[in-house]
N, C-alpha and C positions, 0 to 999 in steps of 0.2 A: 863213468862212475860203475863200479861192478853191480852187478844185479842183486846182490845181496850183501850190500855194505852195511857194517857196523861202525860205530864211530871209533876214531882214534882215541887212544889213551893220551894223559898229558895235559891237565886242567890249566887252563891260564888263567891264574888267580889275579883277580881285579885289585890294585891297590887304592884303597878309599882314602886313606890318611895316614899320617904320622902315628895314628892310635890304633892302625888297622892290625887283623892277626897276622900271625906267622904263617898261617895255612894249616897249623895244627888246630886252630879254634873255629867253631861255629858260633857266630857272635851276633846273629838276628835270625829273624825268620826267613828259612828257606838258605841260610848260609852267605856266604861271600856275595854281595850285591844282589841276594835275593835269586840267585842261578839257580839254586838248588840241584848243585852238582859238586861232586867228591870224585877222588880217584883213591880208592881204597882196595887194595887186592885181596883181602881176606875176609870181606863179607860174603856168607854162603847165598847160593840161589835159594835154598829152602832149609828150615831148621824147626825142631821141635823144643818144647820147655826145656828139656835136659841139657840143649846146646848152650843157652844163655849164660854170659858172663855172671850175670847177676840180673834179679828180677825184685823189686821192691813196691810196697804199696805205698800209695799217695793217700793224703787225707784230703775228703772231699772230691770235688770232680773238676775236670778242666779240660779245655780243647786247646790251648796254647801248644807251642812245640817247646821242646828243650834248647837250651843254648849251652855253650862250652868255652871255657877259658882254662887253658891249663890241666890242671887235674882236678877241676871243679866242673860239675855240673848243675845247672841253676833250672828249676821248673816251679811254674805257679800252678795255684788250684784254688777253689774256693768253696765255701759251705753253701749249699742251695737253701738252707734254712734262715740265714741270716746275712749272706752275701760277704762274709769276713774272707778277706785276702790272704791266701797263704804261700809264703815263697820260702822254697827249700834249695840247700846249698847241699849237693852229694859229693863224695869222692867217685870219681870216675873209675877208681880200682876195683871197687866192691860195691859201690851204691849207698855206703855208709854215711849217715846223716852228721853233716858238719854243723850246720845250724838251721835255724828256722825263725822267721818273723811273721807276725799276724797283724793285719791292718783291717780296723773294723770298717763298716760300708753298710747298706742298706738296700734291701731288697726292692726292686722296680719292674716295671714291665718289661719283657724280652719276648724275641720270638721262641717258640717251644724248640727248635732247633738250637739255640743259643744257650751260652750259661754265662756265669759270673767272672770267669777266667779265660777268655777267649784271646785276649793280644799276647803276642810273645815279645817279653823283654829285652832289648838289646843289652850288649855285654861288651867292655873293652877293659884294658889292663887295671883299671882303678875301681870300676864301679859296675853294678848291675843297676839298670834303668827301669822299675817298674812303672807300670801304669793301669788304672782301671777309671771306670766312670759310673755316674750315675746322674740322672735328670738334674741334681743340684749341683754335682762337683766332676771337674775333670781332674783327676789326681794322678801327680808324678812324685816318684820317690828314688833318689839315687842312694843305694847301698854299698857298703863297701864290701869287699870280697872276705875278708877275713873272719868276721864276726856278723856280718849283716847289719852293721850300726847304720844308721840313716845318717847321711852326709848332708842332704837337703832335701826338703819336700816343697811341692807348689800345688796350688789349686789353679786351673784355668778357667774356670767358671762352669756354667751349666752345660750339659750335653744332652740334646733333644734328639730322640730316635726311636720311634715304635719298636724296634728290634734288638734294641739294645745296643752294647758297645762291642769293639772288635778290632779297629785298627792297631797297627803297631808301629812305634817308632823306630828310627834309624838313626845310626851316628856316622856325620861327616865332617871328618877332621875334628876339632873340638867343639862342633856342634851336635846337639840331639835335636833332630828334626822331627817336629811331632804332628801329623796329620789331625785335621779337626774340620773336615766334611760333614755338617750334621744338618738335621730339620730347622735349627736354631741358627744365631749367628757363627757364620764358620770363618775358619782362617787356616793357614800354616803356621807354625810356630817353630823358631830356631832358639834354644837356649844353650848358654855355656854349660858344658858338660860338668865341670868342676864346681859352678855356683850354682846352677839354675837360673842365673839370671837372663831374661829375655834379651836376645841380640837384636833379633828381627821378628815381625809379624806381618804376614800377608792376607789380606783380607780376601775372602773368598765368598762368591754367590752361595746363597742359601738354596736348596731344591730337595734332595733326598739324602739322608744319611749316608756316604760311602764308607766301606770297610778295607779298601786297598791300602797296602803299604808301597811307600815309596820307594825309589830305586835312583841309581845314577846312570846316564848314558854319558859315555866319554870319547867323544867323536877325536878322530886322530888329529893332531896338532890344533886342537882347540880346547877351550875351559869345558870341564864339566857340567852336566846340566842336571838338576834335580827334577825327575818326571813324576808327577801325580795323574791320577784318574779319579773322575766324580761325574756323575750325570750332570751337574750344573756346568762343570767346564769342559768335559771330555778329556782329552790329553792335553797336559800342559807342561811346559818346561819353564824352571826357575833358576834364576843363578842362585847356587846352593849359599853363596856369601852374604848375599842381601837380600833375596826372595824377591826380586825383580822379575816380572814375566819375560821370558824371551821369545815365546810361541805358544800357539794353542790352537787345537783343532776340536770344534764342537761336534764330535760324530757319535757319542754314546747318550742317547737319552734315557734309557732304563737303568735299574741301579747296578753301582758296582760293589761287586763282593771281591771277587778275586783281583789278585794284584797284576800289574803288568810286567812286561819282560822284554829283554833284548835279544834278538835272532838275527845272526849274520848283519849286524849293523843296524838292523830295523827295530821297531817297537812294536809289540804286541799288547792290545789291550782288549777287553772283554766286558760285555754289561749282559743283563738278563734281567726275569722276572718269573715269579712262580716257580722257582727250582729250576729253573733252565736258561741256557743261555739265549739271547735273541740277535746278539751281533758280536763277531770279532773281526777286528780291524788290523791291519799290519800297515804300518805307517814310516816312510822316510823321513826321518827328523830334520828339523832344521839346524843349522848353524849358522847364526847370526853374524859371527865375526869373519865367516866367508862368503857371506851373501846369498847362502842356502837356505830356501823357504820350505818350510814342512808340508808335506802333501801325502795323501791316502795313496799307499802303494797298490793295495788290493783289499776286497773283502772276503773272508774265509766262507766257501760256500755253505749255506744255511743246512742245519740238520746235526744234530747231536755236538752243540757248540756248548763250551765251558762257561760256567756262571760264576761257581765258586773255588774249584781247583786251577792253580796257577799254570800256564805253560812250562815246558821244560824243552832244552834243546841239546843237540849231539851233532857238532860240525854246523853243517847246514841244514840240518833235520829239524824241524819242530814238531812237538808233539802236545797235541791238546786233547786234556783227559775231562771228558764229558761227564758231569753229576750223576747222570743215570745210566752209567755203564756202556760207554762207548768211548774209543780212542781213534784219533785220528794224526796219521802221521803227513807231512807237508813238506815240501822243499822251500825254505822259509825265503830264499831271494825271489822266487817265482809264484808262489802259491800253488805250484802243482801237486795235486793229491796221490801219495804214494799208496795210501791205504787207510780205510776207515771201517773197523772191526768192532763189531758188540762183544761186552765181556758183561757177565754177571755181577749185580751188586749196585749200591748207590755211593757215591762218594763226596765227601766234605773236605776232606785232606788232600794235598796237592803231591803229585810224583815227585821223585827226585832220581837224578841219574848218577849212579856208581858204575864208573869206567862204560862199558857196554851193555847196561841192564838198566831198566826202569822200575823202581818199586813205589807202590801206592797202598794205602791202606782203606778199605771200604768201612761205611760207617757200621757194619756188623762187624767188624773187626778182622776181615781176612786182608792177607798179605797177598797183592797180585803183584807177579814178576815178568815182565816184557822184555824182549830183546830191543835194545835202542838201533835198530837198523830200518831199512826202508823195504823191508818184507815182513809181515807180521810173524811174530812166533811168541806164544805164550810160555814162558819158562816154568813157572810154579804158581799155585795158588793153595794157601794154607790158612788156617785160623790163629789168631794171635790169643784167642780165648777170652776176649773182652771187647764190646764196641770201641770206636775211636772216630775222632773228628780232625786228628792230629796229623802233621806231617813229620816225618823222620828228620832227624839231625845226624851229622856224621863227622866224628873231628878223630884224629891220630888213627885210621883206619878203624874204628869201632861205630856201628850203627846205634844211635838211641832211639827207641820207639818208645812213645807214649799212647796209652790208650786211655780210656776215661779216668781209671783210679791207680793205675800202674805205670812204672818206667823200667824199661828194660834195657840191658846193652848186650850187643851180639857182635861176633867178629873179633878183628884184632889178631895180635901174635898169638 
């Protein structure tokens, strides 16, 4: 391996279903299968306010990420005074408002670092699937693209969590998969995306509310697996068609906030407490149809482990972004640490990889850009002029950046 290897270009896009995106869309939290990876040639390393394609103000505040389908970008926010949910659809070309929907809600206790619009809604060619919760109601609504009309709406029951809500659903084929690991009665639920009818529901043990987003593991020559992480189950694999548990490793005892990821055919999962990661495990997943048992491959060495930010990869390199301002680069197959460097700031947003660069926004609103390489290199650091807890989205060569109350677009042709 070259001494200063950067990752190759050419993203292998994971095909999730017949309803998946063409590659020009960013359809869920952290994009295709939650990888946080895009290949866009015209995203600059650094920019100023005058370089944006557009920048628009949003009502209320939000920590969710934008999602994109075709010429539309969708973003959610909420009013802190009454928890009203606001969904906006904007033109990707100029940020112009196409439609807005508002849903009433109620204020309720949440962590001081949380807000009432933290979950990212998935989108497909037909609908945007918005989700929000209170201690009394777990709300889902499917909105059509053109005017934001409600196609169906469901209440999945109470959501009990001292820190509020934040987990994001995903789409797998014609199923909307909804994680529901909470302090109260927990489950994972699959609904028909067109009707909202429940297709299966798998009961889960209740311990501490978890906020991670599910993803797919697709072993070669075997059916896809739905991967979930929680403090009560650790890392578990379910059949996405039926909800049947395929395998499980109870390795994570603290709270799960950051989502898991796939790295070189392995599964990476984290847990933490008090704003810092306490354990990061790398698992060799089981493949029941081939008689392969799941097992722990290795523990990442303690110190500067992520709690909220989600890992991102570049070929065999695995990057872990610590909440309190440090980044670790490892060789994913072996766990060998290439480097661990301290950077300034605190982070709740997750890094994304665009080509051979990593982009991540600090809580203070600084964009930090690193080389996605086995040698540490800080490429840029600059202010977005407003705080942010969100993760960028990339579609059709354009990066969409969400701060607390603004949405911006940069790059493209």
